[in-house]
C-alpha atoms as one frame of an Amber mdcrd trajectory, in Angstrom:
protein
  -8.478 -36.227  31.875  -5.479 -38.287  30.191  -1.854 -37.908  32.061   1.064
 -39.219  30.203   4.319 -39.260  31.991   7.681 -38.788  30.330   9.076 -40.236
  33.051   8.270 -42.255  36.378   6.836 -39.857  38.906   8.269 -40.381  42.044
   5.021 -39.910  45.107   6.769 -38.483  48.516   5.747 -39.494  51.906   2.500
 -38.527  53.109   0.719 -38.531  50.173  -2.732 -38.476  48.863  -4.114 -38.848
  45.566  -7.732 -40.001  44.838  -9.611 -39.570  41.381 -13.288 -39.468  43.018
 -15.374 -37.222  40.703 -13.033 -37.155  37.667 -12.577 -39.847  35.084  -8.590
 -39.803  35.635  -6.364 -42.491  33.008  -2.559 -42.193  33.678  -2.368 -43.758
  29.764   0.663 -44.087  27.073   3.431 -43.146  29.366   5.629 -44.370  32.638
   3.992 -45.212  35.528   4.110 -44.726  39.392   7.167 -45.340  41.573   7.261
 -45.219  45.423  10.512 -45.691  46.808  11.350 -45.582  50.681   7.725 -43.772
  51.256   5.096 -44.162  54.032   1.107 -42.690  54.449   0.381 -43.056  50.830
  -2.760 -43.586  49.220  -3.938 -44.215  46.111  -7.478 -44.244  45.097  -9.660
 -44.623  41.749  -7.490 -43.670  38.978  -7.249 -46.360  35.482  -3.939 -47.115
  35.338  -2.964 -48.559  31.396  -0.817 -48.707  28.510   2.181 -48.873  30.842
   5.419 -48.576  29.066   9.173 -48.143  30.406  10.680 -44.606  30.782  14.069
 -43.643  29.568  15.354 -42.528  32.369  17.052 -39.700  33.367  17.283 -36.520
  36.459  14.089 -37.195  37.739  12.690 -35.180  40.887  12.387 -37.267  44.044
  11.422 -34.802  46.471  10.492 -31.002  46.838  14.448 -30.240  47.464  16.145
 -33.043  45.264  16.384 -34.097  42.049  19.151 -36.917  40.722  20.207 -39.611
  37.874  17.282 -42.694  38.000  17.788 -46.015  35.087  15.138 -46.429  33.006
  12.333 -47.492  34.292  10.478 -51.162  34.520   7.588 -50.172  32.478   4.753
 -51.211  35.256   1.803 -49.098  36.433   2.687 -48.767  39.933   5.767 -50.060
  41.571   6.663 -50.407  45.581   9.803 -51.175  47.510  10.766 -50.462  51.046
   7.784 -48.596  52.345   5.083 -48.998  54.244   1.275 -47.782  54.988   0.522
 -47.927  51.333  -3.338 -48.078  50.452  -3.905 -48.862  46.423  -7.625 -48.704
  46.162  -9.433 -50.082  43.199  -6.401 -49.248  41.243   0.961 -54.567  41.236
   4.541 -55.306  41.781   5.047 -56.449  45.241   8.963 -56.457  45.946  11.512
 -53.799  44.236  14.753 -57.013  43.865  15.564 -60.569  44.454  18.058 -59.095
  46.130  16.868 -57.061  48.723  16.038 -59.268  51.600  14.123 -56.513  53.378
  10.940 -57.390  51.629  10.811 -60.539  53.334   9.374 -58.571  56.000   6.379
 -57.810  53.596   2.559 -57.863  54.414   0.128 -57.573  51.329  -3.590 -58.307
  50.882  -5.215 -58.440  48.091  -8.602 -58.099  47.775 -12.194 -57.701  46.060
 -10.748 -56.846  42.487 -11.706 -57.769  39.470  -8.781 -57.925  37.102 -10.573
 -57.681  33.336  -9.929 -59.570  30.248  -6.785 -58.235  27.935  -4.613 -58.196
  31.412  -1.417 -60.023  31.113   0.447 -61.046  34.065   1.418 -59.466  37.482
  -2.344 -59.510  39.742   0.070 -60.154  41.637   3.855 -60.988  41.288   5.319
 -60.822  44.699   9.267 -60.911  45.817   9.695 -62.207  49.363   7.441 -61.859
  51.649   3.501 -63.081  53.136   0.738 -62.337  50.142  -2.720 -62.954  50.810
  -4.393 -62.864  47.531  -8.622 -63.045  48.979 -11.887 -62.773  46.755 -10.462
 -61.142  43.839 -11.957 -62.401  39.907  -9.247 -62.968  37.377 -10.743 -63.397
  33.587  -8.881 -64.472  30.226  -5.502 -63.884  31.791  -2.286 -63.952  29.236
   0.633 -65.852  30.665  -0.268 -65.740  34.221  -2.777 -64.281  36.938  -0.230
 -64.461  40.293   3.543 -65.305  40.310   6.386 -64.304  42.213  10.398 -65.229
  43.105  12.135 -65.365  46.241  10.281 -67.770  48.098   7.474 -65.947  48.993
   4.398 -67.031  50.673   1.505 -67.237  48.482  -2.411 -68.032  50.308  -4.974
 -67.832  47.625  -8.877 -68.164  48.903 -11.766 -67.728  47.641 -10.772 -66.427
  44.260 -12.871 -66.909  41.109 -10.162 -67.945  38.093 -11.639 -68.236  34.840
  -9.331 -69.059  32.087  -9.034 -68.023  29.191  -9.343 -70.710  25.950  -5.969
 -70.627  24.822  -4.434 -74.518  26.301  -1.132 -72.509  27.265  -3.152 -70.108
  29.201  -4.225 -72.335  32.126  -2.267 -72.054  35.147  -2.838 -69.282  37.569
   0.668 -69.943  38.883   4.336 -68.741  37.837   7.599 -69.452  39.695  10.592
 -67.518  38.167  14.559 -67.476  38.630  14.117 -70.844  39.965  14.216 -74.888
  39.623  11.392 -77.046  40.675  13.577 -78.566  42.934  14.071 -75.028  45.319
  10.059 -73.897  44.145   8.799 -77.355  46.268   8.997 -76.373  49.286   7.608
 -72.036  48.515   4.252 -72.096  50.412   1.912 -71.121  47.229  -1.918 -72.466
  48.314  -5.617 -72.022  47.323  -8.265 -72.829  49.304 -11.929 -72.560  48.036
 -10.520 -71.126  44.950 -13.397 -71.598  42.298 -11.393 -73.058  38.658 -13.212
 -71.964  35.545 -12.562 -72.933  32.508 -10.171 -75.443  32.698  -7.678 -72.790
  35.217  -5.797 -74.117  37.560  -3.059 -74.091  40.204   0.125 -75.414  41.068
   0.219 -75.574  44.578   3.614 -76.190  46.870   4.983 -75.950  50.389   2.710
 -77.310  54.152  -0.905 -77.346  53.509  -2.559 -74.568  55.054  -4.201 -77.317
  57.876  -0.271 -77.438  59.234   1.044 -73.136  59.478  -0.528 -71.107  61.727
  -1.908 -67.194  60.605  -2.429 -64.340  63.141  -5.891 -62.224  62.136  -3.906
 -59.076  61.487  -1.969 -62.088  58.767  -5.171 -62.838  56.425  -8.757 -61.465
  55.956 -11.989 -64.342  56.543 -12.284 -65.423  53.508 -15.756 -66.043  51.766
 -16.114 -69.834  48.633 -15.026 -68.068  45.844 -18.336 -68.899  44.164 -19.124
 -65.410  46.033 -16.800 -63.640  44.377 -19.648 -61.937  41.285 -21.044 -60.474
  45.164 -18.289 -59.534  46.483 -16.707 -57.123  43.604 -19.372 -55.693  41.378
 -18.035 -52.164  43.090 -14.646 -52.523  42.445 -12.967 -50.054  40.384 -13.158
 -46.113  40.148 -16.107 -44.892  41.990 -19.311 -43.450  39.749 -18.670 -39.700
  41.524 -20.767 -36.890  40.637 -20.268 -33.349  42.084 -22.035 -32.005  44.373
 -23.199 -35.807  45.795 -22.469 -38.455  47.327 -20.081 -41.266  45.961
């Protein structure tokens, strides 16, 4: 099944979108938006080739619709929301001007970001992001980016750069000079860098920081990534049989 959205699809609270047992693609149109909602699960959907929506009168709840400007062309956009679980399926923070996202805590774990992906794996504004035990292969621009001073802790990931010399850097800081971003807390620990990949660190070393178990899961070294991500992606489920 291929779903082509003419406009962004606004997801309301207390919803589960589960594609197990089917091949569901959202492609060739607009993406999904979660705005000021809670308790949403999105599992096993293939989202690709998303384009900018033109905007217009769009339904955002069962009993209301209103005018929205054009969407930004991301697969899934989330802001002002809590208890969101996106499994096997990344822009965190919707606006440089919304400082409320400073309370956001995100864990990105056990994903395989394959060839042909350009950027935003993830791209973060504000908040705290733990990127742990993911497999990155041949990004086109950058793998992990951000603005507005997010804390990004990268642990136990494998970064395999493409051969293009201009695409070796894992990180990208946006809308800030080095004099500003040098104090942003972006650290790499136990990451496996291959084919010339490199992570530009900034801020305090991990040894000078205190994190709780609620903020960070325990990371394996980057050499474990093949085993840890071998089941990433939509599950191969068949009707009448366990996944």
